[in-house]
N, C-alpha and C positions, 0 to 999 in steps of 0.2 A: 503494500500500499504506500503511495506516496506520503512523504513527511509532511505535507500539507494538510492531510486528511486527520482530523481528530474527532474523538468522540465527544468532547465537549461542544465543538463547532456544530456537528451534526445534529445533537441534541437541542442547541439554540435555534438552528434552522426549523426543525419540526415544532418546538415550542411557538415560534412565531406563527406557524400556519394551524397547528391542532390546540394551542391554549389550553381549555380544561377538558377538551374531548371533541371528536370528531362527531357531531349529531347526525350527518348524513349517512355516515357507514353505519351508525347504531341501528338504521332501518334493515340492515342486511344480518340474516341469522348468523350467530357467532360461530357455528360450527361448519359455514360453508367454506369450501375450497374452490379455488379460481386459477385459471391459466390465462395468461395474458401476453402479448408481444407488444414491443415498441419498434415503430417504423419511423424512418425520416422521411420527409417530403421533399427534400432538397438535397443536393450534393454538400458534403460537409467532410470535415476531418474530425474524425471520432476522438473525443476527449472527455474524462470525467467518470469513467466506469466505476472507479473504487468509491467516488463520493455517491454514485447512484447506488451502489451495492451497500454501501455504509447506512443509508437511509432505511432501507428495509431490514437490514440486520438489525438496527436499533429498535424497529416496531416488533420483528419476530424473527429471530435467528433462524426457523425452520423454512423460510421464504428462499426457495431456490432460484438462481437466476444463471441463465446459460447465454453467454455471449456467442454471436456469430460472427463478430467483427473483432479485431484487435485494436488497442489504444493506438492512435497515431494513423490508423488506416484511412484512406479515402472511400467514403460509402456514397453511392449514387442515389438520386431520389428513388424511393419505393423500396430500399434495402430494408430488411428485418435486422435490426441491431441485436436484439435479445429477445430470449423468451423467459417468463416468470410463472413459478408455480408455488402457491401456498395460501395461507389463509385469505380470505378474500377482503376481509376489513382491513388487513395489514396492506394489500396491495392498493386498495382504494384510498386510504389514509395516506400514504407515502407517495402516491403517484405525482401529485403536483410538485412537492419539494424536490424529489428525485429528478423529474423532468426539468424543473428550473435550473438544477446544477449542471445537469447533462447538456442542455442546449446552450447555456451560458458559456461553460468552458469548451465545448465543441465550436461555438462562434469564435471565440477568441483563438482557438488553434487553427480554424479554416482562414481567418484573415491573415493570421501569421503565415500561414503556409503561401498565400498569395505573395506577401512582401519577399518571403524567403526566396521564393522561384523567382521574382522580379530581378533579384541581383546575383543570381546564381552564376559562378564562374568569375565573378569580378573580385573576389578575396575580401569583399566587405561585409560586416556583420551588421544584421539588423538587430537594435535594442529595443526593449520595452522602457517603460518610464513608470513613475509613480501614480500616473492618472488610472488607478484602478477602482473597482467598485468595493465601496467600505466593506470589510470583513472578508473580502476574498482576494486580498492581495497575493497571498503565497499560492493559491490555487490558480488565480489567473497567470501568475508567472510561469507555473509548471505547464500551463496550456500553451503559453508563448514558445516554451522550449519544445513542447510535443509538436508544435506546428513548424518547427524548424528555425526560429530564430532565437535569440539570446537576451539573457536577463542583464540589466542594469542593476544599479545597487537594490536591495530590498526595501530600505527605508533610510531614515536620517541618521541611524545608527551605525551604519556599515560602510559609509563612504562620505567623502566631502565633496560637494559641489557648489562651487562659489559663484553665484549669480550676481546680477546687477546690482539688487539691493544689499547684498552682501559687502560688495566692492564700495559702495557708496558710505555704508555704515563703518567699514574698516578704514576708509580714506584713500585706498588705492590697491591694486591687485597684489603688489608685492606684500603690502602689510597684510593683506587678507591670507595669501599663501604663508607668509611666515607664522602667523598666528596658528593656521591650520596644522603647521608641524609638530603642535604640542601632542598630538595623537600619532605616535611612531607606529609605522606598519600600515597605516589607514590611507588608501589611495587619495589624493587630491586632484580635483578637475576644476578648471576654470572655464566660464562660459564668457565669450568675446562676441562683440558685434561690429568689429571692424578688423581691417588688417592693421591699423595702428595699434588696437588693443591687442591683437595676436603677438605682435613684436613685445609689448611690454609683458604678457603673459610667459613667453618663451623664457625671457630673462628670469623669471620667478622660478622656472622649472617645476610646473606641476607634472604628474603622470599623465594627464591627458587636457586636451582643450577642445571645448564645445564650440562650435562656429554656427552661431545663431543668425537664421535668414540670410546666409551668404548667397551671392549670386554664383552661377555655375563658373564664371570668370574668376570670382574672388576664391572661390573654393580652389580652383587650380593654382593659383597663386599662393594660396596657403599651403598647399601641399609642397610645392617648390620651394618655399621659404623655410619651412620646418625640415625638410630633408630626411624625414623619419626619425627626427630627434625626440618626437614626442607623438603620442596617438592622437588623432584628429577625428572628432565627432560631429557629424552635421545634424543640424536639428531646425524645425520651423517649416512649416507649410509644405510638408513632404506627403506625396501621395503616389498611388500605383502609376499615375501618368509620368511622373518625373523622377521616381527613385532610381531607375537604371541609369539616367544622365548623372545624377549625382554620385551613385556608386562609381561610376567611370571616371570621375576627377581624381580618384586615388585616395580619398578618405578611408579611413579604417572602419568607422562605425558610422551607422545612421539610427538616430533614436527617433521612435514613433509614438506618440501617446494613442494614436488612433487603435493601436493594436487591442488595447484593454478598455478604451472608453467609448469609442463610437461604434458600439456593437448592435448588430440585429440577430437576436436570439434565433437559432437554427429551429425550423419547424419540425416538430416531433409530435408523434401521437402514440398514446399506450391504450388498448382496446382490450378488454376481457373477452376471451374467446369461449370458454367453458366454465361452468360454476356447477359444483355438485356438493352435497353433503359429505362430510367425513364419514367413513363406516365405523 
């Protein structure tokens, strides 16, 4: 199970939906057993199986789930993703929470796959950002990797990213980087908005420099100016339409908030196929 999946998280997700009890599922006989299947109505990259499984395990460990696809697979519209067998009430109660997780993480992985494919062969890595859905940071970052892209820092605690407001508050790029060095072993990145600021940042010797909203010509100039001395990350107004051209300038990384924030959940359907009383 991915490290992002925790029993506490799953219980929180269920509590949000179930509250004091599933009033609708209670109309179903307690001893009714059911079979169901989940189908995708659109092409997708499968991601979130363990979250899906964990929802039903929390409700009834006896629910059996058999997957017909593997995590990271591309599934075309109409594909049966999995089959379920177990207590009907448990299946009905867990349906929405399980599908919410599966369709959201699969959407993240699907978008990530498109961006990863767009830069294939350039040597440039596509990164996510902290623009994630609250409570799903680690899960979405797992989905980004599942789709073939890469993770930036997890949060504010595992990397220093000095942006415009930090520079203003510190007085200069040099001051900001110097202050950041009080955390030995933690990588320092500086965001710049011009070639002049890039020159200032290079003198401060961070591990990476983010080039915010640079033109293609300025990106090429930045690559030539740094000559591999520091990692370069392009960011700002990047889409599938222009990412290939940006990657071909020679930058090392491209960070894209849209991997995790501009999502349209994958259209999934879970249908009960057979229901019968336990013998």
